[in-house]
C-alpha positions in Angstrom: 109.0 121.6 132.9 108.9 118.9 135.5 105.4 118.0 136.8 104.2 116.8 140.2 100.8 115.2 141.0 98.0 117.7 140.4 94.4 118.1 139.4 93.8 120.5 136.5 90.7 121.9 138.1 87.1 121.7 137.0 87.1 122.3 133.4 83.9 123.1 131.5 82.8 120.5 129.1 83.1 123.0 126.2 86.8 123.4 127.3 87.4 119.8 126.5 86.8 120.3 122.8 87.6 123.9 122.2 89.9 125.2 125.0 93.1 127.0 124.5 96.3 125.3 125.6 97.9 122.0 124.6 96.7 119.6 127.2 93.0 119.7 126.3 92.9 121.9 123.2 91.1 121.7 119.9 92.1 118.6 117.9 91.3 116.8 114.8 88.2 114.5 114.9 88.6 111.9 117.7 89.1 108.3 116.9 86.3 106.5 118.8 87.0 103.1 120.5 84.1 101.1 121.9 84.7 98.4 124.4 83.0 95.0 124.9 83.7 92.2 127.5 84.7 88.7 126.4 85.0 85.4 128.1 86.7 85.9 131.6 90.0 84.2 132.3 90.3 81.1 134.6 92.8 83.0 136.6 92.7 86.3 138.4 96.0 88.0 137.5 97.4 91.4 137.9 100.8 93.2 137.3 101.1 91.3 134.1 101.3 91.9 130.3 100.1 90.2 127.1 101.7 89.7 123.7 100.0 88.8 120.5 101.5 86.1 118.4 100.0 86.8 114.9 101.2 83.5 113.5 99.0 81.5 115.9 96.4 84.2 116.8 97.2 83.9 120.5 97.8 86.4 123.3 100.5 85.1 125.6 100.7 86.0 129.3 104.0 85.1 131.1 102.8 84.8 134.6 101.1 87.1 137.0 100.5 88.2 140.6 97.6 86.9 142.6 95.4 88.7 145.0 97.4 87.3 148.0 100.6 88.9 146.6 102.1 85.6 145.5 103.5 85.1 142.0 102.6 82.5 139.4 105.0 82.0 136.5 102.8 79.8 134.3 102.6 80.8 130.7 99.0 81.0 129.4 97.6 82.0 126.1 94.2 83.3 124.9 93.1 81.7 121.6 91.5 84.5 119.6 89.6 82.2 117.3 88.2 79.9 119.9 88.0 82.5 122.6 89.4 80.1 125.1 92.4 80.2 127.5 95.1 77.5 127.4 97.8 76.7 130.1 100.9 75.9 128.0 102.3 73.7 130.7 105.5 75.8 130.7 106.5 78.3 133.4 109.0 81.1 133.3 112.4 80.2 135.0 111.9 82.9 137.5 108.3 83.7 138.2 107.9 87.6 138.2 105.2 90.2 138.2 105.5 93.9 137.2 106.7 93.3 133.7 106.0 94.3 130.1 106.8 92.1 127.2 109.0 92.9 124.2 108.6 90.7 121.1 112.1 90.5 119.6 113.8 88.2 117.2 117.1 86.7 118.4 119.3 84.0 117.0 116.8 81.3 118.3 113.8 83.0 116.7 110.8 85.1 117.8 111.0 85.5 121.6 108.9 87.3 124.2 111.3 89.1 126.5 110.8 90.4 130.1 113.4 92.5 131.9 113.7 92.2 135.7 110.5 92.6 137.8 109.4 91.5 141.3 109.8 87.9 142.2 107.7 85.6 144.4 109.6 86.8 147.5 109.0 90.5 146.8 112.6 91.2 145.7 113.5 93.3 142.7 115.6 91.3 140.4 117.8 91.7 137.3 117.0 88.6 135.4 116.3 88.9 131.7 114.0 86.0 130.5 112.4 85.0 127.2 109.7 82.8 126.1 109.7 81.3 122.5 106.1 80.6 121.3 107.4 78.7 118.3 108.9 75.9 120.5 107.0 76.6 123.9 110.3 76.9 125.6 112.0 79.5 127.8 115.6 80.8 128.5 117.5 83.0 130.9 119.8 85.6 129.2 122.4 85.2 132.0 125.1 87.1 130.1 123.1 90.4 130.0 121.0 91.0 133.2 118.9 94.1 133.5 121.4 96.9 134.3 119.0 99.7 135.4 119.6 101.4 138.7 118.5 104.2 140.8 121.0 107.0 142.0 122.2 105.0 145.0 122.9 101.9 142.7 119.7 100.1 143.8 118.1 97.8 141.3 115.3 99.7 139.6 111.8 98.3 138.8 110.7 99.8 135.5 107.5 97.6 135.7 105.5 98.3 132.4 108.0 100.9 131.1 109.1 98.9 128.0 108.7 99.9 124.3 109.8 98.0 121.2 111.1 99.9 118.1 112.4 97.9 115.3 114.1 94.8 116.9 115.2 96.5 120.0 113.5 96.9 123.4 113.8 100.3 125.4 113.4 100.1 129.1 112.6 103.4 130.8 113.1 104.7 134.4 112.2 102.7 137.5 111.7 102.8 141.2 113.4 101.3 144.3 111.8 100.8 147.7 113.0 100.8 151.3 110.6 98.0 151.8 113.0 96.0 149.6 116.1 96.9 151.7 117.1 99.8 149.5 116.0 103.5 149.3 112.8 105.0 148.3 114.0 106.6 145.1 113.5 107.0 141.3 115.5 106.3 138.1 115.6 108.5 135.0 117.7 106.0 133.0 116.9 104.8 129.5 118.3 101.5 128.3 118.2 99.8 124.9 118.3 96.0 124.6 119.5 94.5 121.3 118.7 90.8 121.2 121.2 90.2 118.4 124.2 91.7 120.3 126.9 89.6 121.6 127.0 88.1 125.1 127.7 90.9 127.6 127.0 93.6 125.0 123.3 93.5 124.4 122.6 96.6 126.6 123.4 100.2 125.8 122.4 103.4 127.7 120.4 106.2 126.1 119.6 109.8 127.4 117.8 110.2 130.7 114.2 111.0 131.1 113.2 114.5 132.1 111.4 113.2 135.2 112.8 110.2 137.1 110.0 107.8 137.7 108.6 104.2 137.2 105.5 102.4 136.2 105.5 104.6 133.0 103.0 103.6 130.4 104.6 103.5 127.0 103.3 103.8 123.4 105.1 104.0 120.0 104.0 105.9 117.0 106.1 105.3 114.0 109.6 105.2 115.6 108.8 107.7 118.4 108.4 106.4 121.9 106.0 108.2 124.3 106.5 107.9 128.1 103.1 108.6 129.6 102.5 109.3 133.3 104.0 107.0 135.8 104.9 107.2 139.5 107.4 108.8 141.6 108.3 107.2 144.8 107.4 109.5 147.7 108.3 108.0 151.0 107.4 104.4 149.8 104.2 105.5 148.1 103.9 105.5 144.3 102.7 108.9 143.4 100.9 109.2 140.0 102.1 111.8 137.5 100.7 113.6 134.5 103.9 114.2 132.5 104.2 113.0 129.0 107.6 113.0 127.0 108.7 111.6 123.8 112.0 110.4 122.2 113.1 109.0 118.9 116.0 106.5 119.3 119.1 108.3 118.1 118.0 111.8 119.4 120.1 113.3 122.2 117.5 114.0 124.7 113.8 113.3 125.6 111.3 116.0 124.7 109.0 117.2 127.5 108.3 120.8 126.5 106.8 119.9 123.1 104.5 117.2 124.3 101.1 117.8 126.0 100.7 116.4 129.4 97.8 114.2 130.5 94.7 116.1 131.8 95.0 113.9 134.9 97.5 111.8 136.7 97.8 108.2 135.4 100.0 105.2 136.2 100.3 101.5 135.6 98.2 101.3 132.5 98.3 100.2 128.8 98.6 102.4 125.8 98.4 101.8 122.0 99.9 104.0 119.3 99.1 104.0 115.6 100.7 105.7 112.7 98.2 104.6 110.0 94.6 103.5 109.2 91.7 103.7 111.6 93.5 105.1 114.6 96.0 107.1 112.5 98.3 109.4 114.5 96.6 108.6 117.8 97.6 107.0 121.2 94.8 105.4 123.2 95.4 105.1 126.9 93.1 102.3 128.0 92.5 102.8 131.7 94.1 105.2 134.1 95.6 103.8 137.1 95.9 106.3 140.2 97.7 104.1 142.7 96.3 102.7 144.9 93.1 103.0 142.9 92.1 103.0 139.3 89.5 104.6 136.9 88.2 103.2 133.7 88.9 106.4 131.8 90.0 105.9 128.1 92.1 109.0 127.0 93.3 109.7 123.5 96.3 111.7 122.3 96.2 113.4 119.0 99.9 113.3 117.8 99.4 116.0 115.2 97.3 118.4 117.3 99.3 117.7 120.5 96.4 117.3 122.7 94.6 114.8 125.0 90.8 114.0 125.2 88.7 111.7 127.3 86.9 109.6 124.8 85.1 107.1 127.1 85.5 104.5 129.7 86.3 100.8 130.0 83.5 98.6 131.2 85.6 98.0 134.4 88.1 100.4 136.0 91.5 98.8 136.2 95.2 99.2 136.6 98.2 96.8 136.2 96.3 95.1 133.4 97.7 93.2 130.4 97.5 94.8 126.9 97.8 93.7 123.4 96.7 94.6 119.8 95.0 91.9 117.8 93.5 91.9 114.3 95.0 93.4 111.2 97.1 96.6 110.7 94.0 98.0 108.9 91.5 96.9 111.4 93.1 96.5 114.8 91.5 95.6 118.1 92.8 96.7 121.5 92.7 94.2 124.3 93.1 94.6 128.1 92.9 91.7 130.6 93.0 91.4 134.3 94.6 93.9 136.7 93.3 95.5 139.9 89.8 96.9 140.2 88.9 100.4 141.2 89.7 99.8 144.9 93.0 98.0 144.4 91.6 95.3 146.6 90.3 92.9 144.0 92.1 91.2 141.0 90.0 90.9 137.9 89.4 88.0 135.6 87.6 90.1 132.9 88.9 90.8 129.3 87.8 93.7 127.1 88.1 94.3 123.5 88.3 97.9 122.1 87.0 98.3 118.5 87.6 101.5 116.5 84.3 102.8 115.2 82.9 105.9 113.4 80.4 106.8 116.2 80.7 110.4 117.4 82.6 111.1 120.6 81.3 113.2 123.4 84.3 114.1 125.6 83.8 114.1 129.3 85.5 115.4 132.4 88.1 113.0 133.8 87.8 111.5 137.1 89.4 113.4 139.9 92.8 112.1 140.9 93.0 109.7 143.9 96.6 109.1 143.6 99.3 110.1 146.2 97.3 109.0 149.2 100.3 107.7 150.8 98.7 104.4 151.9 101.0 101.5 152.1 104.7 100.9 151.2 104.5 97.4 149.7 103.6 98.6 146.3 106.1 97.0 144.0 
């Protein structure tokens, strides 16, 4: 049940709420999320991620890419209470972009981990790095570099395809590029990182994805990981996909057939899964990248009904943005920051906060896919 980039056609609006078929079928009442903009950041960053530190009520960013393609490794945080941005004065040992943060506890304490990425020279690297918010320090886990590879043994770039379950990180898929001196190809590998493992044994391999690809958007509901959309590398051009598959760590394989695909292709985004309370049994996909462009579409997956719906839009279309969840378990808020704008030419400074609400939702048609245009090869 492999998917390639495609547009599902001009669906009637009534079909969005009452059509047959799993991808856009009847579902339980939608969980609305309304988006408001906050104070813009003092930096324009993209291909980055954010991690909320509940103890200090801060969202940390571990560096970012600038509009000129260079990489800044400075660690910043957004103070939720004061609504201000602070430079910690610390930089990651190897500045990288194209990363997703996993908050894990290791023998040192709570650490924010990143796995590989793209360095300031444009190379794909295997370095595993960690930032410790409690001490404002960093470290390189030199004993256990990122092991993911493509079929020809090139280093793979998973980008934002990282999920955290329990105290383990799961890193999914990846791409390699001829522009980096390798081949244009895709990885289907799944790797688990255990921060409490011994030196040289923190990584273990899981089952392959059904579709080899990178730039997957991940979400976790309970202990189940969802691999949403992503890109295949077609002659150097990231080509957005609509496939969605799920896996619970310990299962023997990923499930593609039993999970509804997206109603449009999406890549390089942020998604937030919830098991309980206001957004119970849903995943909210906040923005839909369609490399080299983006839309502001906000889509929601009903875990029980196995269907996707378009529930609204961000204030600004974006891709490669940071994402975090703040607030309490009962009253969460979703956050997206930075990223590329709709054209892919401008890096944003804006931040948006998504608040669950009881307002009725009017589902809409998704934007037509603009992905797979084949423009450019320096996409990593």
